[in-house]
C-alpha positions, -999 to 999 in steps of 0.1 A, spaced: 294 565 583 324 590 588 348 565 591 333 548 558 340 582 541 372 589 555 390 561 540 382 567 503 390 602 510 424 593 523 430 576 495 423 599 473 443 625 493 474 603 490 472 595 456 468 632 447 498 642 466 519 613 453 506 623 416 514 660 426 550 652 441 561 633 407 547 658 386 563 688 407 599 670 406 603 671 370 627 697 359 635 710 325 671 694 326 666 655 321 704 648 319 702 626 350 673 607 340 687 603 306 721 591 323 702 566 343 682 553 316 712 547 296 729 529 323 700 510 339 673 506 309 688 512 275 703 477 276 670 467 267 650 496 257 650 527 234 633 557 233 643 564 200 609 562 177 608 534 153 634 513 170 628 476 172 643 443 179 653 449 214 646 431 244 623 451 260 596 476 242 605 507 224 595 535 253 588 563 232 553 575 239 552 550 268 531 577 290 498 570 283 504 538 266 481 507 276 504 478 291 514 455 269 499 468 238 531 481 215 524 464 181 551 441 172 566 435 205 563 399 222 548 407 257 545 383 287 507 373 291 508 391 325 520 423 313 491 422 284 466 412 310 479 440 334 455 467 318 469 496 329 479 528 310 516 539 319 515 570 342 545 581 363 532 566 394 530 531 379 560 533 359 581 543 392 564 511 409 578 489 380 612 500 377 615 498 416 605 461 416 590 446 381 586 412 393 565 423 426 545 453 403 536 422 375 546 391 385 554 366 359 567 394 335 593 387 311 613 417 325 646 401 342 653 436 360 659 437 398 647 471 403 662 505 408 666 512 445 672 549 444 636 567 445 656 597 432 668 576 399 634 562 397 617 597 397 646 609 372 637 581 345 601 588 351 609 624 340 628 616 311 601 592 299 576 620 301 598 642 277 601 613 251 564 615 238 
């Protein structure tokens, strides 16, 4: 019984520590995140409200949005079926390896290798609400 309780608690602790680390690392100066976003993501995505017609969906207000749900964007079926709400943790996973996180996604990006850059982009996106 102790072992069966220990595993869920360890998972919860791991999630809590990861979530806390992601939240704690955001700083008021999002210059680095804006720069990485512009260089790595800005070719396909915008964070300017109302901008449409890009290769990727608009990411203004993406935090808390259900995957594959931005009206007017043609998502892959697998992205529509992913059924998650975008939060710091899963955005970081997506931009690390999009095809691994959502196998079959239309997103042709190979992934952002630097954990610091991924964190900066996540922090930048948190500010784009």
